[in-house]
N, C-alpha and C positions, 0 to 999 in steps of 0.2 A: 863432144858429148855436151848436150845442153837440155835434154828433155827428160823430165820426170813424169811419173804417173801419180794417181792418187794413192797407189799402193807402194811404189818403189821410188827411191831417189834415183837420180840420173846415173850415178856410179853403180848402184846395184843392178839397174836395168842393163847397163853396158856389160857388166860382168856376166850376167845371165846370157845375154845375146852372144857374147864372145865365146863362152864355153859351149853353148849350143852349136854355134858354127863349127868350132874346132872338133866337137864330138860327133858331128854329122846328124844333129837332131834338127828336125824341121823347125823353122823360125816360129811358126804358129803354135807350137807345143808349149803349153804352160807347165813349167817345172814345179812351181810352188802354187798350190791351189789357194784361191782367195779365202776359203774358209780356214786356212791356216794363218794367212797374213793378218786378217782382221783382228783376231784375239791378241796378236803381238802388238798391233797398233793401239788397241785398247789399253793394254798394259803400259805402253810407252806414254800415252797421253793422260789416261785417267789415274793410273796407280803411281807412275813415276813423274807425273806433272810436266811431261815434255810438251813442246809446242809443235814439233815435227813428227807426224805419225808415220811418214814414209820409212821403209826399211833401208838401212845402210848395208854396205857390203858385208860386214861381219855377221849381221843378222841373217842375210840371205845365205851365206855360207853355212851357218849353223842349221838353218832350215833344210838346205840341200843335204847336209850330212845326215840329219835325222831321217829324211825321206829316202835317202839312198839305200837304206836297209830293205825297202820294199818296192822301190821304183828304179828300173834299169836306166831310164833316162837321167835321173838325178845322179846315179852312180857314174854314168858316162860323163856327165858334166863335171863332177868332182875330179874324175880321172884326167880330164882335159886341163885342169888348172896349171900343171907344170909347163904346158905349152905356151902359157902367157909370159913366161920368163924371157926377158929381152924385148918384149913388145913395148910400143910407145902409146901413151894415152894423152890426149889433149882435151881439156875441158874449157868450156866457155862460161862456167859458173865456178864460184868458190866452193871447194870441196871441204867436207868436214875433216877434222883431224883423223877420225876413225878411217874414213875412206882413203885418205892419203897414206896412212900407215899400211892398210891392207894392200894397196897397189905396190908399195915398196916391198912388202914381204913376199909378194908374188913375183917380184923381179921386174916390174913394169917401170919404165921411165915415164915421168909425169910432168906435163907442162900445162899451164892454164893461163888464159887471158880473159878474165871475166868481162862479159858484156854488160854494161850498165843500162838499166831500163829506166 
């Protein structure tokens, strides 16, 4: 894992992609609409004075939970989370403490070897 987007951190993107794969959801399907992510980013940077607007794994999971009430794909992605237990995650970036804890709670083994740029 080493790629983030303007909306999601690398760990959050990995988590979404893995749950989509395990739930049989097309890779191109966007589970969390941009119009939901942008206000969360605004709150993180403007109101909480954070420097990183990208969503972390915990924030993505909360968004999925909220959306799962009305979106079958989000519900399926959440239901796939237990299938991550025992999986291995390797990152080439330093992960936030939040992301490390989420992977641990999901039962994922985590290794990382950050690539210095």
